[in-house]
N, C-alpha and C positions, 0 to 999 in steps of 0.2 A: 386394245384397239378401239377407236371411236366408231360407233355405229348409229344408225337411225332406227328408232323403234316408236311403236304406238304404246304409250304409257297410260295406265289407269291410275290417276292421282287421287281420285275420290269416288267412293261408291255411288253409283247412280248417274255419274257424269260421263260425258264423252271422252274418247280416248284422245290423247294429245301426242302429236309427233314431236319427238325430242331427240337430241344427240345425247347418247349414253356412252359409258365405257364398258367394254366386254373383256373380261380376263381370258388369257390363253387356256386351253383345255388342260385339265389335270389328269390324274391316273384314270384310265379306262374312259376317257372322254374324247370327243371329236369336235372340232370347229367346222361349221357348215355355213356356206354362203346360201342364204335362203333364196330360192327361186320363187316360191309361192306358198301361201298358207290359206287353207280353207277357214271359214268362220263357222264355228259349231254352236249349237244351242247352249252348251256348257260355258262357252266364252261370254255369251249374253247373260246368262244367269249370274255369273260371278261379276260382270261388269255392274249389274244392278245391285248386288248384295255386298260385294267386297270380300274380304278374306279375315280368317281368324289370325293368320300370320302377319298381317299388316299390309299397308300400301305406302309407297307406289309399287305397282307390279306391271310387268309385261305379259299380256295374255297371249293366246295362240297356241293350239296343240294339234294342228293338222298340217305341219310343215313338210316341205320337200325342198331338197337342194343338192348341192355338189360339195363334197368334202374338200376342205382347204388345208386342214392340218390335223394331225392326231397327237394325242398326248401319250404319256408313258404307259407301256404295257399293252398298247392297242396293236394287234397284229391282223385283225380281220377286216380292217378298213384301211384305205390309202387315199391320198390326194387324188382327186378326179372321180371318185366313186359317186354315182348318183344314188340318193337314198331317200326314202320315205321315213319320216320321224314319228313314231307312235308314242304311246304312254310309257311312263317310267315304272319299273318294278325291281325288287331287290334281287330276284333270281335265286334266293337261298331259302326262303320260307317254305313250309310244307305245301302251300297251295301253288306256288311257282314250280316247285319240284314235281308236282302232279299235273303240270300242264295247264294251269289256271292262273296265269300271271295277272289277269284282271281282278282276281280276288286276293291279290298279294296283301299279306298282313300290314304292310307299310304303304298301301296304295294311296290313302288320303294324305299322309305325310309327304310323300314323294311327288304328288300330282296336284292336289287342290288346296294346299295350305297357303299358297302365296308366299312361301318362305324360302329357305335356302336350298341348295342342291343336296344330294345324298349325303355328302361328307360333312354337312352342317355349315359350309361356307357359301358365300354368294359369288356369282360370276358377273352379275350386272350391277352398275353403280352409276350414280349421277355424276355430273362434272365436279361437284363439290364432295365426292366420295361418300354420298349416302347410299346404302344398300338398297337394291331394287329386287322385289320379289320375283321368283321363278314360278312358272306354270307348266304342269305336266312334264317337268324335266326337260323343257325345250324353250318355251317362250318364243314362238315362232312369228309373232307380229313384229318382226325386225329383219333387217337386211342380212343379219348374221346371227348365228345362235350356237351354243355349246350344249352338247347332249351326251349322255352316257351311251356306251355301245349297246346296252339293253334296249334303248329306244329305237335303234336304227335297223332298217331293212333295206338291203340293196335292191335296186330296181333296174330293169334294162335300160341302157343308154338311149334306145330309140323310143321309149315311152315319153310322152309329153309330161314333164315334171309338174306342170301346172295342175294336172289332174291327180297326181300321186299322193299328195298330202292327206286328203280326206279318206283315203284308204286306211290310214292309221287310226281313225276314230269313228267318224260318223258312218261311213260305209261298212266298216268292220263290225260295228255295233249292230246295224240292221241285219245285214246278211248273216253275220255269225250267230245272232240270236236264233235264227231259223235253222241254219246248216249245222252249227256246232252244238247248240244247246237243246233246242226243241226236237230237231230231227223228225219232222212229220212224216208220217207213212204216206206212200203214194195213195192218191185219191181221198186223202183226209181234207177237211175243211179248215181254213184258217182266215182270221180277220186281222188287218193291220189298222190300228187306230192312229190316224195321222199320216198324211202323205207328203211330208217333207223329205229331206235327203235321207234321213234314217229310215222312215217308213218305206220310201221307194226302194231302198237297198234290201229291206225285208221282203217286200214284194218280189224282187228279182230273185232272192234266195228261195222263196216259196215256189216260184216258177221252175227253178232248176230242180226242186225236190219232187215235182210232179203232183202237187196238190190239185184236187178237183175244183174246189171253189176257193179262190183267192179274193178276198173282199177288202176293198180300201175304203176307209171312212175318213172324211174331211169336210171342212166347211167351205172350201174354195173349189169351184167346179173346174178351174184351169188345172189344179193339181189332180183332181180325180181323172180328168182327161189324160194327163201324163201317166197316171197310174195304169190306165188301161193299156197304154202303149208298152208299159214295162212288165205286163204280165197279169194284172189284175183281171179276173173273170167278171167281177161285178163291183159296182161302186155305190156308195151311200153318202149323200150330203146330210150331215146330221142337223143342219139347220132347217131342212125340209120335211124329213120323215123321222119316225121313231126308229132308233138304231136296232133295238131288240126285235121288234116286230119285222123289220126289213130283213135282218139276218135270218130269222126263222123262215121267212117266206122263200129266201134264196136256197137255204140248205135243206129245208124240208125235214123229214123224219130222221135223216142221217145225223143231224145235229152239227153243232160247231165244236171242233176238237181243240183248236188253239186260237188264242188271242195275243197279239203283241201290241202294247201301248207305248207310243212314242210321244204322246201329248202331255202327260202329267196333269190332265184336266180331270177333276173328280168325277163329274157327271158322265163323261165319256168313258172313263175307267169302270164306273159302276155298271154302265150298259154293257160293256164288253164282257165283264165277269158274269152278269146275269144271263147272257146269251149262250154261255158254254154249256155243253151237254155233259153227261156223266163222265167222269175222269178227264174232263177238260183241263187244259193248262193255260194259265195266264202269266205272260212274261211282262215284267215292268222294266223298261230301259230308259224312260225319260227322267231327266234331272228336273226337279222342281220342289217347292216348298209347300204346296197346297195340301190340305188334309181332306181325306175322304170321310164324310160323315155318314152315319146310319148304315153301316155295314153290319150285318148279323152274321157272325162266323158260322153258327150252326146252319142257318137257312141259306146263306149265300155261298158257303164253301163246303161245309161238312156233308150236308144232305146229299149232294151229288158228287162227293169225293173229288172236288176240284182241288187243283194245285195253283198256288200263287208264288211266284219266284222272281227275285230280282237278279238281273243278268248284266254284268259289267263288261264292256268291251266285247260282247258277243261270245264270252267264254273262249276267246281266240288266243292262239299263240301267233303274234304278228309275223314272226319270221316264216311261219308256214302258211298262214291264211292270206296275207297280203299277195304273195305269188299266185295263189289259187284264184283270187279275185282278178288279177291282172290277166290270167289265162281266160277267165270267163269274159272279161272285157274284150280281149282280142278275138274271141269266138263270137261276138256280137250278142252275148247273153247278159252283159252287164254294162249298159250303155251310159256310163256316168258322164260322158262328154255332153249328153243331151240336157243335163240339168245344171250345168256350171255356167256362171256368169262372172267375168273377170273385171276387177277393179284396180285402180292404182292405189298406193298407200294413202294418198291424200284424200281418197274417197272412202276410207275405212268406216267412218260413222254413217255415211249414206248406205254403204253395204249392209251394215247392222240394221238400219232402219228398214231397208228393202226386205230383209230377211224376216223381220217382225211383221211387216205388212203383208207378207206372203206373196210379194211380187217377184222374188228371186228364191229359188229353191236351195241352191248351193252357191252362195257368194264366195269367191276366191280372190285374195289379195295378191297381186303379182309384184314382188319386190325387185326382181331382176329386170332392168330395163330391156335386156336383150330378148326377153320372152313377152314383153307387153306388146299388145296389138297396135 
């Protein structure tokens, strides 16, 4: 079938709206009419750097939509189901079997290679039959997509599908890092470095956990004001004050127990690590290529028994955690509607620019005209 998609044809260049050919779903796959897709920092990183697997590629990995057809062997989804579309995982490796699909042994191949689908073949093609790479097993910057059933989570039909897509990555990464991975004790102290959509989700998770001090760090006062509304007890503008000194002033002798970095910025990360108290835990969730210099493992980590860990997709099982986030949203504890801004497909490059400028926290591209404002 012919579809319209935003295609990355060259690393570092803008996405181009093109007509592509999408194959029918194969074994264990589903065809979905895309209602909307969030734009995530990972989309922007890969737009800038390209892929080992090649270009052209259709980005997008925070999709949501309505099932139009199912392939062979699919029994858990049917036409008309509303779904959020998360990341791809094989479901058979030891990490998947132990409830950590974000650590799947084949995660990079299935999600970030810009290559084929799980079976080694492509679903997307140009009009002259050139293969087009897939992203996160979905490529949701298009009006239709094909995804494996492992990617899919049914969502209630009365949930605004425009909000559902980011539950599959950005929000799951932030909230899941706190609730599933760190699991902070009540009255513990936690800092979130970066108050974008992932950081705000982490703050919401910390508020649900009952942390005493939830500190948001960002360079934009508007985002810090939003963080206060979402549960931050304290905020720090790192362009105006020293991060470590201000954290120490806020938490006092109790010390900082947890830090979540969503920035990937070396100096900000170093400050968060330095601020941790004995047995403090530092979670790295941001995608980026910058290198942190002048870290002394003995002084900066060993001396105070600190732990530094990378957490992918919030150590979440999407089929379990996405419904939990929806329940929190409906209870008024996860106000994701307050940070969303909707764009039409023709505005996708402007949406990316707005995200980079910090003027939009969570840009969402609405592909289905029935859902466009």
